[in-house]
C-alpha positions as CSV (number, residue, x, y, z in Angstrom):
1,M,0.2,0.1,-0.2
2,R,1.2,3.8,-1.1
3,L,-0.1,6.4,1.5
4,P,-0.2,9.7,-0.8
5,G,3.4,11.9,-0.3
6,F,4.7,8.4,0.1
7,S,7.8,7.7,-2.2
8,N,7.1,6.6,-6.0
9,A,10.8,4.5,-5.6
10,R,11.3,1.2,-7.3
11,L,11.8,-0.8,-3.3
12,R,10.8,-4.1,-3.4
13,L,9.5,-6.2,-0.2
14,R,8.9,-9.3,0.2
15,F,7.8,-10.0,3.6
16,E,7.9,-13.8,5.8
17,Q,5.1,-14.2,8.5
18,R,6.4,-13.5,11.4
19,E,5.0,-13.1,15.0
20,C,3.0,-10.2,16.3
21,V,0.7,-10.0,19.4
22,I,-1.7,-7.2,20.8
23,V,-2.2,-8.0,24.6
24,P,-3.6,-7.1,28.0
25,Q,-1.1,-5.3,30.7
26,T,-2.4,-3.5,33.4
27,R,-5.4,-0.9,33.4
28,G,-5.2,1.4,30.9
29,F,-2.5,0.0,28.1
30,A,-1.6,-2.3,26.2
31,A,1.6,-3.8,24.7
32,L,2.5,-5.1,21.5
33,H,5.5,-7.1,20.4
34,A,6.1,-7.8,16.8
35,D,8.8,-9.3,14.1
36,V,8.8,-8.1,10.9
37,H,11.5,-9.8,7.8
38,F,11.9,-9.1,5.0
39,A,14.4,-9.3,1.3
40,A,14.4,-5.9,-0.3
41,S,15.9,-4.6,-3.5
42,A,15.3,-1.6,-5.5
43,S,16.3,-0.4,-9.4
44,R,18.5,2.3,-7.4
45,P,20.3,2.1,-4.2
46,L,18.1,3.2,-1.3
47,L,18.9,3.9,2.1
48,V,15.9,2.5,4.7
49,E,17.0,5.5,7.8
50,D,14.7,4.5,10.7
51,A,11.2,2.3,10.5
52,F,7.8,2.1,12.4
53,L,5.0,-0.4,13.0
54,V,2.0,2.1,12.7
55,W,-1.5,0.9,14.4
56,R,-4.2,2.8,12.2
57,I,-7.8,3.1,13.6
58,G,-9.5,3.8,9.9
59,R,-7.1,6.9,8.8
60,R,-6.5,7.9,13.0
61,E,-2.9,7.0,13.3
62,F,-3.7,5.3,16.9
63,R,0.9,4.7,18.0
64,R,3.6,4.2,16.2
65,S,6.1,1.7,17.4
66,R,10.0,2.2,16.7
67,W,12.2,-0.2,16.7
68,D,14.0,-1.7,19.4
69,R,16.6,-4.3,17.7
70,A,17.9,-5.3,13.7
71,V,19.7,-7.9,12.3
72,A,20.5,-6.7,8.7
73,G,23.5,-8.3,7.5
74,G,23.5,-10.6,9.7
75,R,24.3,-8.0,12.5
76,F,22.7,-6.5,14.9
77,R,21.7,-3.3,15.5
78,Y,20.0,-1.4,18.2
79,P,18.5,1.9,18.7
80,P,20.8,5.0,19.6
81,Q,23.2,2.8,16.2
82,P,21.1,3.9,13.3
83,L,19.4,1.9,10.7
84,A,21.4,2.9,8.0
85,F,20.1,-0.6,5.9
86,E,20.2,-0.3,2.4
87,A,18.5,-1.6,-0.9
88,G,19.9,-2.3,-4.3
89,E,19.5,-4.2,-6.9
90,A,20.3,-7.8,-4.8
91,P,17.5,-8.8,-2.8
92,Q,18.9,-7.9,1.2
93,T,16.8,-9.6,4.0
94,L,16.0,-7.3,7.1
95,T,14.4,-8.1,10.5
96,L,12.6,-5.7,12.4
97,T,11.8,-6.6,16.2
98,F,9.0,-3.7,17.9
99,N,8.9,-3.9,21.6
100,D,5.7,-1.2,22.9
101,A,4.9,-2.2,26.5
102,L,2.7,0.4,27.3
103,I,0.4,1.9,24.4
104,P,-2.4,3.9,27.1
105,Y,-6.1,3.4,25.6
106,G,-7.3,5.5,28.7
107,D,-11.6,5.0,28.5
108,E,-11.3,4.4,24.8
109,P,-13.5,1.1,23.4
110,P,-10.9,-0.9,21.5
111,P,-10.7,-0.1,17.9
112,T,-13.2,-2.8,16.5
113,L,-11.0,-3.4,13.2
114,S,-7.5,-2.4,12.3
115,N,-4.7,-3.1,11.2
116,L,-0.4,-2.7,11.3
117,S,1.8,-1.1,8.9
118,L,5.6,-1.5,8.5
119,E,6.1,2.4,7.6
120,L,10.1,2.7,6.3
121,Q,11.7,6.0,6.2
122,L,13.9,6.4,3.1
123,A,17.3,9.2,3.1
124,G,16.1,12.5,1.6
125,G,12.4,12.2,3.2
126,A,10.8,9.8,1.5
127,R,8.2,7.0,3.3
128,E,7.0,3.7,1.6
129,S,4.3,2.2,3.5
130,R,3.4,-1.7,3.5
131,E,-0.5,-3.1,5.8
132,L,0.8,-6.4,7.8
133,W,-1.3,-7.3,9.9
134,R,-6.1,-7.0,10.6
135,L,-6.7,-6.5,13.6
136,Q,-9.6,-7.4,15.2
137,M,-11.3,-6.6,19.2
138,S,-14.1,-6.7,20.9
139,S,-12.4,-6.1,24.5
140,W,-9.1,-4.8,25.7
141,D,-8.7,-7.7,28.2
142,E,-8.6,-10.1,25.7
143,P,-5.3,-10.7,22.9
144,A,-6.3,-8.7,19.8
145,R,-7.3,-11.5,16.5
146,L,-4.6,-10.8,14.5
147,S,-4.6,-11.6,10.6
148,W,-1.8,-11.3,7.8
149,T,-2.2,-9.6,5.3
150,G,1.4,-10.0,4.0
151,G,1.7,-6.3,2.5
């Protein structure tokens, strides 16, 4: 999915399904853990500078979680190191882990339907986004039910 104002760069992403959970934490808070693995290639070299997992309810951005750990080219990276992942003609793999232990929801009812998208920030300010999971929730007291959409 390409969002308005996002890059039209020739970035190709092939995802493998990995885990994602959204569970109750303490009263008024939920927790998220997700692993995202993909191979990226591009018609010209593109530098991925940052990555976020974005929880959207309709068009509204509910939560934006920054990557917590990455494995690129067999090497681990942790913030505050830059992600600095380069996609070129040959596919390169990247695994991103997202952990967000305290997502406040207050008195807001749970979203019946929502989605989680990977958003990549490219050098020069361009962004690419792909929907990875659809979520169904009936209560904040139960884990979300997730369906893989695969980008």
